[in-house]
N, CA, C and O atoms as CSV, one atom per row, in Angstrom:
chain,resi,resn,atom,element,x,y,z
A,1,MET,N,N,15.906,336.370,-100.893
A,1,MET,CA,C,16.647,335.284,-101.508
A,1,MET,C,C,18.064,335.762,-101.839
A,1,MET,O,O,18.255,336.883,-102.309
A,2,ALA,N,N,19.035,334.917,-101.593
A,2,ALA,CA,C,20.430,335.260,-101.859
A,2,ALA,C,C,20.684,335.339,-103.359
A,2,ALA,O,O,20.083,334.609,-104.147
A,3,GLN,N,N,21.576,336.229,-103.732
A,3,GLN,CA,C,21.946,336.387,-105.132
A,3,GLN,C,C,22.837,335.249,-105.597
A,3,GLN,O,O,22.854,334.909,-106.780
A,4,LEU,N,N,23.576,334.662,-104.670
A,4,LEU,CA,C,24.511,333.594,-104.986
A,4,LEU,C,C,23.946,332.286,-104.459
A,4,LEU,O,O,23.483,332.209,-103.321
A,5,LYS,N,N,23.990,331.263,-105.295
A,5,LYS,CA,C,23.455,329.959,-104.920
A,5,LYS,C,C,24.553,328.916,-105.092
A,5,LYS,O,O,25.237,328.883,-106.115
A,6,VAL,N,N,24.715,328.060,-104.076
A,6,VAL,CA,C,25.694,326.984,-104.111
A,6,VAL,C,C,24.936,325.661,-104.173
A,6,VAL,O,O,24.193,325.323,-103.251
A,7,PHE,N,N,25.122,324.923,-105.247
A,7,PHE,CA,C,24.565,323.583,-105.361
A,7,PHE,C,C,25.601,322.627,-104.787
A,7,PHE,O,O,26.753,322.614,-105.222
A,8,SER,N,N,25.187,321.829,-103.809
A,8,SER,CA,C,26.147,320.997,-103.084
A,8,SER,C,C,25.532,319.662,-102.682
A,8,SER,O,O,24.360,319.388,-102.940
A,9,THR,N,N,26.363,318.842,-102.042
A,9,THR,CA,C,25.895,317.622,-101.387
A,9,THR,C,C,26.452,317.613,-99.968
A,9,THR,O,O,27.344,318.393,-99.634
A,10,GLY,N,N,25.923,316.734,-99.152
A,10,GLY,CA,C,26.354,316.658,-97.762
A,10,GLY,C,C,27.684,315.971,-97.550
A,10,GLY,O,O,28.215,315.997,-96.439
A,11,THR,N,N,28.243,315.352,-98.589
A,11,THR,CA,C,29.496,314.613,-98.439
A,11,THR,C,C,30.630,315.198,-99.266
A,11,THR,O,O,31.618,314.516,-99.537
A,12,CYS,N,N,30.496,316.444,-99.666
A,12,CYS,CA,C,31.473,317.073,-100.556
A,12,CYS,C,C,32.381,318.028,-99.778
A,12,CYS,O,O,31.922,319.077,-99.327
A,13,PRO,N,N,33.666,317.679,-99.615
A,13,PRO,CA,C,34.562,318.562,-98.877
A,13,PRO,C,C,34.824,319.892,-99.592
A,13,PRO,O,O,35.043,320.904,-98.926
A,14,ILE,N,N,34.806,319.917,-100.914
A,14,ILE,CA,C,35.015,321.162,-101.639
A,14,ILE,C,C,33.796,322.075,-101.480
A,14,ILE,O,O,33.930,323.299,-101.474
A,15,CYS,N,N,32.618,321.482,-101.352
A,15,CYS,CA,C,31.410,322.278,-101.065
A,15,CYS,C,C,31.565,322.972,-99.715
A,15,CYS,O,O,31.252,324.154,-99.572
A,16,ASP,N,N,32.049,322.226,-98.734
A,16,ASP,CA,C,32.270,322.808,-97.406
A,16,ASP,C,C,33.284,323.947,-97.474
A,16,ASP,O,O,33.102,324.988,-96.844
A,17,LYS,N,N,34.343,323.742,-98.235
A,17,LYS,CA,C,35.371,324.771,-98.391
A,17,LYS,C,C,34.797,326.017,-99.075
A,17,LYS,O,O,35.120,327.143,-98.699
A,18,THR,N,N,33.956,325.805,-100.068
A,18,THR,CA,C,33.311,326.915,-100.769
A,18,THR,C,C,32.471,327.738,-99.808
A,18,THR,O,O,32.552,328.967,-99.802
A,19,LYS,N,N,31.667,327.066,-98.997
A,19,LYS,CA,C,30.799,327.768,-98.045
A,19,LYS,C,C,31.623,328.493,-96.983
A,19,LYS,O,O,31.264,329.594,-96.567
A,20,LEU,N,N,32.714,327.887,-96.546
A,20,LEU,CA,C,33.593,328.558,-95.578
A,20,LEU,C,C,34.178,329.841,-96.159
A,20,LEU,O,O,34.217,330.871,-95.487
A,21,LEU,N,N,34.633,329.775,-97.411
A,21,LEU,CA,C,35.183,330.971,-98.047
A,21,LEU,C,C,34.129,332.057,-98.217
A,21,LEU,O,O,34.396,333.228,-97.946
A,22,LEU,N,N,32.944,331.680,-98.659
A,22,LEU,CA,C,31.881,332.670,-98.814
A,22,LEU,C,C,31.563,333.334,-97.479
A,22,LEU,O,O,31.359,334.546,-97.414
A,23,ASN,N,N,31.523,332.540,-96.420
A,23,ASN,CA,C,31.295,333.110,-95.089
A,23,ASN,C,C,32.433,334.048,-94.697
A,23,ASN,O,O,32.193,335.121,-94.145
A,24,LYS,N,N,33.664,333.646,-94.980
A,24,LYS,CA,C,34.834,334.478,-94.667
A,24,LYS,C,C,34.790,335.793,-95.431
A,24,LYS,O,O,35.142,336.843,-94.894
A,25,TRP,N,N,34.356,335.732,-96.689
A,25,TRP,CA,C,34.279,336.930,-97.517
A,25,TRP,C,C,33.035,337.760,-97.206
A,25,TRP,O,O,32.885,338.861,-97.735
A,26,GLY,N,N,32.145,337.249,-96.360
A,26,GLY,CA,C,30.933,337.972,-95.994
A,26,GLY,C,C,29.888,338.002,-97.091
A,26,GLY,O,O,29.112,338.954,-97.185
A,27,ILE,N,N,29.860,336.969,-97.921
A,27,ILE,CA,C,28.913,336.904,-99.033
A,27,ILE,C,C,27.781,335.948,-98.657
A,27,ILE,O,O,28.005,334.773,-98.366
A,28,ALA,N,N,26.573,336.480,-98.673
A,28,ALA,CA,C,25.398,335.661,-98.384
A,28,ALA,C,C,25.144,334.709,-99.553
A,28,ALA,O,O,25.364,335.059,-100.712
A,29,TYR,N,N,24.683,333.519,-99.232
A,29,TYR,CA,C,24.397,332.534,-100.267
A,29,TYR,C,C,23.252,331.644,-99.830
A,29,TYR,O,O,22.927,331.534,-98.648
A,30,GLU,N,N,22.661,331.020,-100.816
A,30,GLU,CA,C,21.649,330.000,-100.580
A,30,GLU,C,C,22.265,328.664,-100.960
A,30,GLU,O,O,22.845,328.533,-102.038
A,31,GLU,N,N,22.148,327.692,-100.104
A,31,GLU,CA,C,22.657,326.353,-100.415
A,31,GLU,C,C,21.508,325.478,-100.880
A,31,GLU,O,O,20.443,325.453,-100.263
A,32,VAL,N,N,21.732,324.762,-101.970
A,32,VAL,CA,C,20.771,323.788,-102.478
A,32,VAL,C,C,21.459,322.430,-102.446
A,32,VAL,O,O,22.394,322.172,-103.203
A,33,ARG,N,N,20.981,321.573,-101.560
A,33,ARG,CA,C,21.556,320.227,-101.413
A,33,ARG,C,C,20.900,319.295,-102.429
A,33,ARG,O,O,19.778,318.832,-102.225
A,34,ILE,N,N,21.603,319.025,-103.517
A,34,ILE,CA,C,21.019,318.210,-104.586
A,34,ILE,C,C,20.912,316.739,-104.210
A,34,ILE,O,O,20.262,315.967,-104.915
A,35,ASP,N,N,21.542,316.340,-103.106
A,35,ASP,CA,C,21.425,314.949,-102.669
A,35,ASP,C,C,20.136,314.688,-101.888
A,35,ASP,O,O,19.759,313.532,-101.698
A,36,ILE,N,N,19.458,315.743,-101.434
A,36,ILE,CA,C,18.220,315.550,-100.672
A,36,ILE,C,C,17.048,316.370,-101.209
A,36,ILE,O,O,15.931,316.242,-100.708
A,37,ASP,N,N,17.281,317.201,-102.210
A,37,ASP,CA,C,16.247,318.097,-102.737
A,37,ASP,C,C,16.013,317.785,-104.216
A,37,ASP,O,O,16.816,318.162,-105.069
A,38,ILE,N,N,14.907,317.095,-104.514
A,38,ILE,CA,C,14.630,316.687,-105.890
A,38,ILE,C,C,14.443,317.892,-106.803
A,38,ILE,O,O,14.985,317.916,-107.908
A,39,GLU,N,N,13.684,318.894,-106.360
A,39,GLU,CA,C,13.494,320.102,-107.160
A,39,GLU,C,C,14.826,320.832,-107.349
A,39,GLU,O,O,15.107,321.366,-108.422
A,40,GLY,N,N,15.632,320.846,-106.301
A,40,GLY,CA,C,16.951,321.456,-106.391
A,40,GLY,C,C,17.839,320.746,-107.401
A,40,GLY,O,O,18.616,321.383,-108.112
A,41,ARG,N,N,17.720,319.432,-107.460
A,41,ARG,CA,C,18.501,318.647,-108.431
A,41,ARG,C,C,18.083,318.993,-109.852
A,41,ARG,O,O,18.926,319.087,-110.745
A,42,ARG,N,N,16.781,319.184,-110.066
A,42,ARG,CA,C,16.302,319.578,-111.401
A,42,ARG,C,C,16.833,320.961,-111.777
A,42,ARG,O,O,17.300,321.184,-112.894
A,43,GLU,N,N,16.749,321.886,-110.813
A,43,GLU,CA,C,17.261,323.237,-111.062
A,43,GLU,C,C,18.760,323.193,-111.353
A,43,GLU,O,O,19.239,323.864,-112.267
A,44,PHE,N,N,19.494,322.407,-110.579
A,44,PHE,CA,C,20.935,322.224,-110.779
A,44,PHE,C,C,21.223,321.788,-112.206
A,44,PHE,O,O,22.085,322.358,-112.874
A,45,SER,N,N,20.508,320.788,-112.667
A,45,SER,CA,C,20.731,320.257,-114.008
A,45,SER,C,C,20.429,321.296,-115.080
A,45,SER,O,O,21.168,321.423,-116.056
A,46,GLU,N,N,19.342,322.036,-114.896
A,46,GLU,CA,C,18.968,323.065,-115.877
A,46,GLU,C,C,19.954,324.223,-115.901
A,46,GLU,O,O,20.381,324.646,-116.975
A,47,LYS,N,N,20.320,324.742,-114.735
A,47,LYS,CA,C,21.174,325.936,-114.646
A,47,LYS,C,C,22.612,325.660,-115.072
A,47,LYS,O,O,23.302,326.564,-115.545
A,48,THR,N,N,23.073,324.410,-114.907
A,48,THR,CA,C,24.486,324.098,-115.156
A,48,THR,C,C,24.710,323.268,-116.412
A,48,THR,O,O,25.785,322.699,-116.601
A,49,ASN,N,N,23.701,323.198,-117.268
A,49,ASN,CA,C,23.825,322.397,-118.491
A,49,ASN,C,C,24.226,320.959,-118.203
A,49,ASN,O,O,25.016,320.365,-118.936
A,50,GLY,N,N,23.673,320.402,-117.126
A,50,GLY,CA,C,23.911,318.998,-116.811
A,50,GLY,C,C,25.240,318.706,-116.151
A,50,GLY,O,O,25.762,317.600,-116.295
A,51,ALA,N,N,25.802,319.657,-115.435
A,51,ALA,CA,C,27.074,319.420,-114.736
A,51,ALA,C,C,26.955,318.184,-113.856
A,51,ALA,O,O,25.869,317.859,-113.376
A,52,ARG,N,N,28.061,317.504,-113.647
A,52,ARG,CA,C,28.053,316.267,-112.877
A,52,ARG,C,C,28.828,316.373,-111.575
A,52,ARG,O,O,28.904,315.402,-110.822
A,53,THR,N,N,29.399,317.525,-111.299
A,53,THR,CA,C,30.184,317.686,-110.073
A,53,THR,C,C,29.652,318.854,-109.256
A,53,THR,O,O,29.021,319.770,-109.782
A,54,VAL,N,N,29.917,318.799,-107.983
A,54,VAL,CA,C,29.583,319.894,-107.075
A,54,VAL,C,C,30.852,320.322,-106.377
A,54,VAL,O,O,31.781,319.523,-106.250
A,55,PRO,N,N,30.919,321.552,-105.921
A,55,PRO,CA,C,29.868,322.559,-105.971
A,55,PRO,C,C,29.762,323.196,-107.349
A,55,PRO,O,O,30.723,323.236,-108.118
A,56,GLN,N,N,28.582,323.684,-107.630
A,56,GLN,CA,C,28.341,324.533,-108.786
A,56,GLN,C,C,27.668,325.785,-108.252
A,56,GLN,O,O,26.870,325.716,-107.317
A,57,ILE,N,N,27.988,326.920,-108.839
A,57,ILE,CA,C,27.577,328.206,-108.281
A,57,ILE,C,C,26.887,329.043,-109.348
A,57,ILE,O,O,27.326,329.112,-110.496
A,58,THR,N,N,25.790,329.678,-108.933
A,58,THR,CA,C,25.129,330.650,-109.798
A,58,THR,C,C,25.078,331.988,-109.066
A,58,THR,O,O,24.983,332.045,-107.839
A,59,ILE,N,N,25.143,333.052,-109.845
A,59,ILE,CA,C,24.960,334.411,-109.332
A,59,ILE,C,C,23.878,335.042,-110.185
A,59,ILE,O,O,24.004,335.109,-111.408
A,60,HIS,N,N,22.815,335.505,-109.542
A,60,HIS,CA,C,21.651,336.045,-110.249
A,60,HIS,C,C,21.158,335.036,-111.287
A,60,HIS,O,O,20.822,335.407,-112.412
A,61,ASP,N,N,21.117,333.762,-110.903
A,61,ASP,CA,C,20.657,332.660,-111.761
A,61,ASP,C,C,21.544,332.419,-112.975
A,61,ASP,O,O,21.153,331.679,-113.877
A,62,LYS,N,N,22.719,333.022,-113.022
A,62,LYS,CA,C,23.670,332.772,-114.110
A,62,LYS,C,C,24.771,331.859,-113.580
A,62,LYS,O,O,25.402,332.153,-112.565
A,63,TRP,N,N,24.987,330.768,-114.267
A,63,TRP,CA,C,25.979,329.784,-113.863
A,63,TRP,C,C,27.384,330.341,-114.059
A,63,TRP,O,O,27.733,330.786,-115.153
A,64,ILE,N,N,28.196,330.315,-112.989
A,64,ILE,CA,C,29.572,330.793,-113.115
A,64,ILE,C,C,30.581,329.660,-113.048
A,64,ILE,O,O,31.744,329.861,-113.400
A,65,GLY,N,N,30.177,328.475,-112.608
A,65,GLY,CA,C,31.087,327.341,-112.509
A,65,GLY,C,C,31.193,326.831,-111.091
A,65,GLY,O,O,30.245,326.927,-110.311
A,66,GLY,N,N,32.350,326.290,-110.763
A,66,GLY,CA,C,32.568,325.683,-109.467
A,66,GLY,C,C,33.511,326.483,-108.579
A,66,GLY,O,O,33.642,327.699,-108.720
A,67,PHE,N,N,34.162,325.777,-107.665
A,67,PHE,CA,C,35.047,326.398,-106.683
A,67,PHE,C,C,36.182,327.177,-107.349
A,67,PHE,O,O,36.472,328.306,-106.953
A,68,SER,N,N,36.813,326.595,-108.339
A,68,SER,CA,C,37.942,327.256,-109.018
A,68,SER,C,C,37.520,328.569,-109.663
A,68,SER,O,O,38.208,329.582,-109.537
A,69,GLU,N,N,36.385,328.544,-110.353
A,69,GLU,CA,C,35.909,329.757,-111.014
A,69,GLU,C,C,35.528,330.828,-109.988
A,69,GLU,O,O,35.766,332.016,-110.206
A,70,LEU,N,N,34.939,330.404,-108.876
A,70,LEU,CA,C,34.584,331.347,-107.813
A,70,LEU,C,C,35.828,332.028,-107.252
A,70,LEU,O,O,35.845,333.248,-107.090
A,71,THR,N,N,36.861,331.256,-106.956
A,71,THR,CA,C,38.072,331.845,-106.382
A,71,THR,C,C,38.787,332.721,-107.413
A,71,THR,O,O,39.368,333.742,-107.046
A,72,GLU,N,N,38.757,332.345,-108.689
A,72,GLU,CA,C,39.364,333.189,-109.729
A,72,GLU,C,C,38.645,334.530,-109.826
A,72,GLU,O,O,39.286,335.575,-109.933
A,73,LEU,N,N,37.306,334.502,-109.788
A,73,LEU,CA,C,36.540,335.756,-109.818
A,73,LEU,C,C,36.906,336.634,-108.630
A,73,LEU,O,O,37.047,337.848,-108.774
A,74,HIS,N,N,37.061,336.029,-107.465
A,74,HIS,CA,C,37.416,336.794,-106.273
A,74,HIS,C,C,38.824,337.379,-106.401
A,74,HIS,O,O,39.043,338.548,-106.084
A,75,MET,N,N,39.765,336.577,-106.859
A,75,MET,CA,C,41.150,337.032,-106.992
A,75,MET,C,C,41.279,338.133,-108.047
A,75,MET,O,O,42.140,339.005,-107.934
A,76,ASP,N,N,40.432,338.092,-109.063
A,76,ASP,CA,C,40.458,339.106,-110.128
A,76,ASP,C,C,39.582,340.309,-109.800
A,76,ASP,O,O,39.358,341.159,-110.661
A,77,ASP,N,N,39.079,340.393,-108.558
A,77,ASP,CA,C,38.207,341.484,-108.116
A,77,ASP,C,C,36.964,341.646,-108.984
A,77,ASP,O,O,36.495,342.765,-109.190
A,78,GLN,N,N,36.432,340.547,-109.489
A,78,GLN,CA,C,35.225,340.588,-110.310
A,78,GLN,C,C,34.003,340.071,-109.561
A,78,GLN,O,O,32.874,340.306,-109.991
A,79,LEU,N,N,34.209,339.376,-108.456
A,79,LEU,CA,C,33.093,338.779,-107.730
A,79,LEU,C,C,32.146,339.835,-107.178
A,79,LEU,O,O,30.931,339.711,-107.329
A,80,ASP,N,N,32.681,340.868,-106.544
A,80,ASP,CA,C,31.834,341.925,-105.998
A,80,ASP,C,C,31.010,342.590,-107.094
A,80,ASP,O,O,29.831,342.887,-106.897
A,81,HIS,N,N,31.629,342.822,-108.247
A,81,HIS,CA,C,30.921,343.431,-109.364
A,81,HIS,C,C,29.746,342.548,-109.819
A,81,HIS,O,O,28.650,343.046,-110.074
A,82,LEU,N,N,29.986,341.254,-109.914
A,82,LEU,CA,C,28.902,340.349,-110.311
A,82,LEU,C,C,27.783,340.330,-109.286
A,82,LEU,O,O,26.606,340.271,-109.640
A,83,MET,N,N,28.153,340.378,-108.015
A,83,MET,CA,C,27.142,340.355,-106.955
A,83,MET,C,C,26.296,341.623,-106.979
A,83,MET,O,O,25.109,341.579,-106.656
A,84,GLU,N,N,26.889,342.741,-107.355
A,84,GLU,CA,C,26.179,344.017,-107.378
A,84,GLU,C,C,25.357,344.211,-108.636
A,84,GLU,O,O,24.418,345.007,-108.652
A,85,SER,N,N,25.709,343.481,-109.700
A,85,SER,CA,C,24.995,343.625,-110.962
A,85,SER,C,C,23.546,343.191,-110.794
A,85,SER,O,O,23.222,342.322,-109.985
A,86,SER,N,N,22.693,343.818,-111.578
A,86,SER,CA,C,21.289,343.405,-111.544
A,86,SER,C,C,21.126,342.128,-112.324
A,86,SER,O,O,21.948,341.800,-113.179
A,87,ALA,N,N,20.072,341.411,-112.031
A,87,ALA,CA,C,19.810,340.107,-112.668
A,87,ALA,C,C,19.618,340.266,-114.152
A,87,ALA,O,O,19.388,339.281,-114.854
């Protein structure tokens, strides 16, 4: 199972951009499509304190936020550290 999880929908352009960046950075991720996965939608709501927008991202089941927070972590050289940290 991937350490990083992206909660997304099939019609979200920022979700697509997030996945493209993760692929570019060589970071494995699991995608959970909350528009077609009922259990995934429940997990999304629990992990993100009821967030209403996608994408939302967790690392080791810890919610880090959305696209902006992900790119900030990467720019601050903190993303690799979070990925390497134990759960």
